C-alpha positions in Angstrom: -67.9 27.1 23.9 -68.1 24.1 27.0 -67.9 22.0 24.6 -65.2 23.4 22.6 -63.3 23.5 26.3 -64.0 19.8 26.3 -62.6 18.5 23.2 -59.1 20.8 23.8 -59.1 19.2 27.1 -59.6 15.4 26.4 -56.8 16.4 23.6 -54.0 17.0 25.7 -55.3 14.3 28.0 -55.0 11.9 25.7 -51.3 13.2 24.2 -50.7 12.6 27.7 -51.4 9.3 27.9 -50.0 8.9 24.7 -46.3 10.4 26.1 -46.7 7.9 29.1 -47.3 4.7 27.2 -44.7 5.6 24.8 -42.2 6.4 27.2 -42.4 2.7 28.9 -42.9 1.2 25.6 -39.5 -0.8 24.4 -39.1 -0.6 20.4 -36.1 -1.8 18.4 -35.5 0.3 15.4 -33.0 1.3 12.6 -31.3 5.1 13.0 -28.7 6.7 12.0 -26.2 8.5 14.6 -23.2 11.0 13.9 -19.8 10.2 13.2 -16.8 11.5 15.3 -13.3 10.5 14.8 -11.4 10.7 18.3 -7.4 10.3 18.7 -5.9 11.6 15.7 -1.9 12.3 16.8 -1.2 15.8 16.8 0.3 17.2 13.1 -2.0 14.0 11.4 -5.1 14.8 9.2 -8.2 12.5 8.0 -7.7 14.7 4.6 -8.4 13.4 1.7 -10.2 10.4 3.1 -14.4 9.8 2.3 -15.4 9.4 5.9 -19.2 9.3 6.5 -20.9 11.8 8.2 -23.5 9.2 10.3 -23.4 5.5 10.7 -26.7 3.2 10.2 -27.5 0.8 13.6 -29.7 -1.2 14.9 -30.8 -0.7 19.0 -33.5 -0.4 21.2 -35.2 1.8 23.2 -38.4 3.9 24.1 -40.9 4.3 21.6 -41.0 8.1 23.0 -36.9 8.7 21.8 -37.2 7.5 18.6 -39.9 9.7 18.2 -38.6 12.8 18.9 -34.9 11.1 17.2 -37.2 10.8 13.8 -39.3 14.2 14.1 -37.5 17.1 16.3 -34.2 15.9 15.0 -32.8 14.5 19.0 -29.8 12.8 18.7 -30.0 9.2 20.6 -26.3 8.9 20.3 -23.2 9.0 18.1 -20.6 6.6 16.5 -17.0 6.3 17.8 -14.1 5.5 15.9 -10.8 5.8 17.8 -7.6 6.2 15.8 -4.9 6.6 19.4 -1.6 5.1 18.1 -2.0 5.0 13.9 0.9 6.0 12.9 0.7 8.4 9.8 1.4 7.0 6.2 -0.1 4.0 5.7 -3.8 2.8 6.1 -5.5 2.1 9.7 -8.4 -0.5 10.2 -10.8 0.5 12.8 -14.1 -0.7 14.4 -17.6 1.7 15.0 -18.5 1.9 18.3 -21.5 3.9 19.8 -22.3 5.9 22.9 -26.1 5.4 23.2 -26.5 8.7 24.9 -27.1 7.8 29.0 -29.0 4.5 28.1 -31.3 6.0 26.0 -29.8 3.1 23.7 -29.9 -0.5 24.5 -28.7 -3.7 22.3 -27.3 -1.8 20.1 -25.5 -3.5 17.0 -23.9 -0.8 14.2 -25.3 -2.1 11.0 -23.3 0.0 8.1 -20.6 0.8 8.0 -19.2 -1.7 10.9 -15.4 -1.1 10.2 -13.7 2.0 8.6 -10.2 2.5 7.0 -8.6 5.3 7.5 -5.3 6.5 5.6 -3.9 9.1 8.2 -1.1 11.3 6.6 1.0 14.1 8.3 0.1 17.9 7.6 3.3 19.8 5.9 3.6 22.4 3.9 5.4 24.4 0.5 6.0 27.6 -0.5 4.2 28.6 -3.7 3.5 31.1 -6.0 0.6 32.8 -6.1 -0.7 33.6 -9.7 -3.6 36.0 -9.9 -6.0 35.8 -12.5 -7.7 38.3 -14.3 -11.2 38.8 -15.0 -12.6 38.7 -18.9 -15.3 41.0 -18.7 -12.9 44.5 -18.8 -14.0 47.3 -20.4 -12.9 47.5 -24.2 -11.0 50.9 -23.4 -9.2 49.8 -20.2 -6.2 47.5 -19.7 -3.7 46.7 -16.7 -0.1 48.3 -17.6 1.2 45.4 -16.1 0.7 41.9 -14.4 -1.2 42.2 -11.2 1.0 40.7 -8.3 0.2 39.5 -5.0 1.6 40.6 -1.4 3.2 38.3 -0.1 3.9 36.5 -2.9 4.3 33.5 -2.2 2.3 31.2 0.1 2.5 28.0 2.4 0.4 25.3 0.7 -0.7 23.3 3.6 -2.4 19.8 4.1 -1.6 15.8 3.9 1.9 15.0 2.5 1.0 13.2 -0.3 -1.3 15.8 -1.9 1.9 18.5 -2.4 3.6 17.1 -5.3 2.3 18.6 -8.4 -0.3 20.3 -6.8 -0.1 23.1 -8.9 -0.1 27.1 -7.6 -2.8 28.3 -5.9 -4.9 31.2 -7.4 -6.8 34.4 -6.7 -10.4 35.3 -7.3 -10.2 37.2 -10.6 -9.4 41.0 -10.7 -12.3 42.7 -11.9 -10.8 45.4 -14.3 -13.1 48.9 -13.5 -13.2 52.1 -15.4 -11.0 54.2 -13.7 -7.7 54.3 -14.0 -4.5 54.2 -11.7 -3.7 52.4 -8.7 -5.6 49.2 -7.5 -5.2 47.9 -4.2 -7.6 45.6 -3.0 -7.7 42.0 -1.0 -8.7 38.6 -2.8 -9.5 35.3 -1.1 -6.5 32.8 -2.4 -7.4 28.8 -3.7 -5.7 25.6 -2.8 -5.2 23.9 -6.3 -6.9 20.6 -4.7 -9.6 20.7 -2.7 -7.7 19.0 -0.1 -5.0 21.6 0.4 -5.4 24.6 1.7 -3.6 28.0 2.0 -1.8 29.9 5.1 -2.9 33.1 4.7 -5.7 32.6 3.2 -6.2 35.9 1.5 -3.3 38.3 -0.5 -3.3 42.1 -0.9 -3.5 42.1 -5.0 -2.3 45.5 -6.8 -2.7 46.2 -10.2 -2.1 49.8 -12.1 -5.1 50.2 -14.7 -4.9 52.6 -17.7 -6.1 53.9 -21.1 -6.4 50.8 -23.7 -4.4 51.9 -27.0 -3.3 50.4 -30.0 -0.2 50.7 -32.2 1.1 49.1 -35.6 4.8 48.3 -35.5 5.4 48.0 -39.2 8.1 45.7 -41.5 9.2 44.0 -38.4 12.4 41.6 -39.7 11.1 37.9 -39.2 14.2 36.1 -38.0 14.9 32.0 -38.2 15.7 30.3 -35.3 18.4 27.3 -36.5 20.4 25.4 -34.7 24.1 25.2 -34.8 25.5 23.4 -38.5 21.8 23.8 -39.7 20.7 24.3 -43.0 20.8 28.1 -45.0 17.2 29.4 -44.3 15.6 32.4 -45.9 12.7 33.8 -45.5 9.5 35.3 -47.6 8.7 38.1 -47.1 11.4 39.1 -45.1 9.1 41.5 -42.8 5.5 41.7 -41.1 3.2 44.0 -39.5 2.2 43.2 -35.6 -0.7 45.3 -34.3 -0.6 45.2 -30.8 -3.2 46.4 -27.8 -1.7 47.8 -24.7 -1.9 50.8 -22.1 -1.8 54.0 -24.3 1.2 55.8 -22.6 3.7 53.0 -23.0 3.0 51.8 -26.6 3.3 56.0 -27.8 6.8 55.3 -25.9 8.1 52.1 -27.2 11.2 51.9 -29.3 10.3 50.1 -32.8 12.0 47.5 -31.8 9.8 46.3 -28.9 8.5 43.6 -31.1 10.2 40.9 -32.5 9.5 38.1 -34.7 11.3 34.8 -35.1 10.4 31.7 -37.6 11.6 28.6 -36.1 13.4 26.4 -38.8 15.6 23.7 -37.1 13.3 21.0 -37.7 12.6 21.6 -41.8 14.0 19.5 -44.0 15.1 21.3 -47.8 12.3 22.9 -49.9 9.8 25.3 -49.1 7.1 25.6 -45.9 4.7 27.8 -44.4 4.5 28.6 -41.1 3.4 30.9 -38.4 6.1 33.1 -36.9 6.2 33.3 -33.0 5.7 36.9 -31.6 7.5 38.5 -28.8 5.3 41.0 -27.1 6.3 43.9 -24.3 4.7 42.9 -20.9 1.3 43.8 -20.3 0.5 43.6 -24.6 -1.5 41.4 -26.4 -1.3 40.5 -30.3 -4.1 41.8 -32.1 -3.5 40.9 -35.6 -0.3 40.0 -37.6 0.2 40.3 -41.8 0.7 38.2 -42.6 -0.1 35.8 -40.9 1.9 32.8 -42.0 5.3 33.2 -44.3 7.0 31.0 -46.2 10.7 29.6 -45.5 13.0 28.4 -48.2 15.8 25.8 -46.4 18.7 24.8 -48.7 21.6 23.3 -48.8 23.8 22.8 -45.2 26.1 26.6 -44.6 29.9 26.5 -45.3 32.1 25.5 -42.7 35.0 27.5 -42.2 
């Protein structure tokens, strides 16, 4: 028992001696220190820049400090970039300096990167409508009675001014349709169309109405050719088609027969026979199941008589 106690005491004494020697011995090492940007003017942003999280430096210090930094994450200092006086709308270059944290580091030299370039941009915003997508794994017997709506319907798209033009619309998380029917109100996060941008607010309330899904066949829907003024005469064969539609069952049952329309774009064809696929106009919240026949023939003849 005494021999074990003696070994423990020897180990403790050796550790204390090593700490004493390491705290006095000066060495030179390369380490990484975190980077912090200061002096950025109010209303400006660096979003969109590739700013490193850390900078590599060569410095002198005690062996103990470098040991604690490597194995216990103790920070020896931080790299600083001062953007004071930088005007928005252009590229600025600044030298990287290092704060050695209470003199623990000496003879500091920044090795990589020694200078950094930044594009300083002004924070701007624009009001943009919110898109609400619907999850694709909806039950086969359920459908939305109308397109889901967001409240507020528009949000502010915020970020560097150079990323706002043509950015597109923000989208919410998809709305999942469950087994129930009736009104649905949920909060959904809003995602900006570009990673450099963000939205205000970050969440919106989404409203939707879930109904039982149904199908209906609209029989013998007329095929109407779309013609430009003064274009050629056009005939469609067959002149009618059957359209099967999927949508909210109660709404489908109440729709008039002319709720579905078929048109054929014929203005770009020259004289002769052509096979085309009709364009289908459906009521809101409805989707096309089938079109019979899927293609029709149009016959383009001579020009119409002028009055």
